[in-house]
C-alpha positions in Angstrom: -22.9 6.8 -0.9 -23.6 5.8 -4.7 -22.6 9.1 -7.0 -22.1 9.8 -10.6 -19.3 11.8 -11.4 -19.5 12.2 -14.7 -18.5 8.5 -16.6 -17.2 7.4 -13.0 -19.5 5.8 -10.5 -18.0 6.6 -7.1 -18.9 4.1 -4.2 -17.8 5.3 -0.7 -18.8 5.3 3.4 -18.5 1.3 3.1 -18.6 1.4 7.1 -22.3 2.7 6.7 -23.2 0.1 3.6 -21.5 -2.6 5.9 -24.4 -2.0 8.4 -27.2 -2.1 5.6 -28.3 -5.1 3.8 -26.3 -6.3 1.1 -29.7 -6.4 -0.7 -30.5 -2.5 0.2 -27.0 -1.8 -1.3 -27.9 -4.1 -4.6 -31.0 -1.9 -4.9 -29.2 1.3 -4.3 -25.9 0.3 -6.7 -28.5 -0.9 -9.6 -30.7 2.1 -8.9 -27.5 4.1 -9.9 -26.3 1.8 -12.8 -29.6 1.9 -14.2 -30.3 5.9 -14.3 -26.7 6.1 -16.5 -26.4 6.3 -20.1 -25.1 3.7 -22.5 -21.7 3.4 -22.7 -18.4 2.8 -20.7 -17.7 3.9 -17.3 -15.2 3.3 -14.5 -16.1 2.2 -10.9 -14.5 4.2 -8.2 -14.7 2.3 -5.0 -13.6 4.1 -1.9 -12.1 2.5 1.1 -10.3 4.9 2.8 -12.9 4.6 5.6 -10.9 1.1 6.5 -7.8 2.2 7.9 -7.0 -0.8 9.5 -5.9 -3.7 7.5 -7.4 -6.1 9.8 -11.2 -4.8 9.2 -10.3 -4.3 5.4 -9.5 -8.2 5.8 -12.8 -8.8 7.4 -14.6 -6.9 4.6 -12.6 -8.6 1.5 -13.3 -12.4 3.1 -17.1 -12.0 4.6 -18.7 -14.8 3.1 -21.7 -13.3 2.8 -20.4 -10.8 0.4 -18.6 -12.9 -1.6 -21.5 -14.5 -4.6 -23.0 -10.5 -4.4 -19.3 -9.4 -4.9 -19.0 -11.5 -8.1 -23.3 -10.9 -9.2 -22.5 -6.8 -9.3 -19.1 -7.3 -11.5 -20.9 -9.8 -13.9 -24.1 -7.3 -13.8 -21.5 -4.4 -14.6 -19.2 -5.4 -17.0 -22.2 -6.1 -18.9 -23.9 -2.3 -18.2 -20.8 -1.1 -19.5 -18.4 -0.9 -16.9 -14.3 -1.4 -18.3 -12.3 -1.0 -14.7 -12.7 -0.7 -11.3 -10.1 2.2 -9.7 -9.8 1.1 -6.1 -8.6 4.2 -3.3 -7.0 2.3 -0.5 -5.7 4.2 2.9 -2.3 5.1 3.2 0.3 2.2 4.7 -2.2 -0.9 3.8 0.7 -3.2 3.3 2.0 -4.5 -0.3 0.4 -8.5 0.6 -3.4 -6.9 1.6 -3.0 -4.2 -1.7 -2.7 -7.8 -3.6 -5.3 -9.3 -2.3 -7.7 -6.2 -2.8 -6.8 -6.7 -6.0 -7.5 -10.5 -6.4 -11.0 -10.3 -4.8 -12.0 -7.9 -6.8 -10.2 -8.0 -10.5 -12.8 -10.2 -12.3 -10.6 -10.2 -15.5 -13.3 -8.2 -17.4 -13.2 -5.0 -15.5 -9.7 -5.1 -14.1 -8.6 -3.7 -10.6 -6.1 -1.5 -9.7 -5.7 0.3 -6.6 -4.7 4.0 -6.0 -4.0 6.2 -2.3 -6.5 9.2 -2.9 -9.3 9.8 -4.7 -8.2 12.7 -6.9 -5.6 10.1 -8.3 -8.7 7.5 -8.5 -10.2 10.5 -11.0 -7.5 11.0 -13.4 -6.9 7.3 -13.2 -10.4 6.7 -14.2 -10.4 9.7 -16.7 -6.8 8.0 -18.5 -9.0 4.5 -18.8 -11.9 6.3 -20.1 -9.8 8.1 -23.0 -7.9 4.5 -23.6 -4.9 4.4 -21.9 -3.3 1.2 -21.2 -4.5 -0.7 -18.0 -2.1 -1.0 -15.8 -1.6 -2.1 -12.1 -0.5 0.5 -9.6 0.9 -0.7 -6.4 1.7 2.5 -3.8 
């Protein structure tokens, strides 16, 4: 699901998206971004449906997703995305958290991780209000 919650674009249910075509996901994502007023926004990516480390790593390193992830990030930054907050299930090992950050951090819209959707919303609001960008490790 892709929904706007204020100035946060929340992407959830990645297992469902993984079963859809990448082009369908990109079209849905573009449509949602295009329906948001201009200005800065934060993308919240909810990976809590990936509780198994191996499943999460499979998603991160799937060859067919590498280019589309890069394209989405560049396209999103041009349309106001300033930060990505990634929600991971509790218990994900520290080395995997680092890999998630490396995969999603594109320099223009930094990535950080949290362990709950509430924490993600709070962090996104802090970023939008100008709080310094920090990398959180849970």
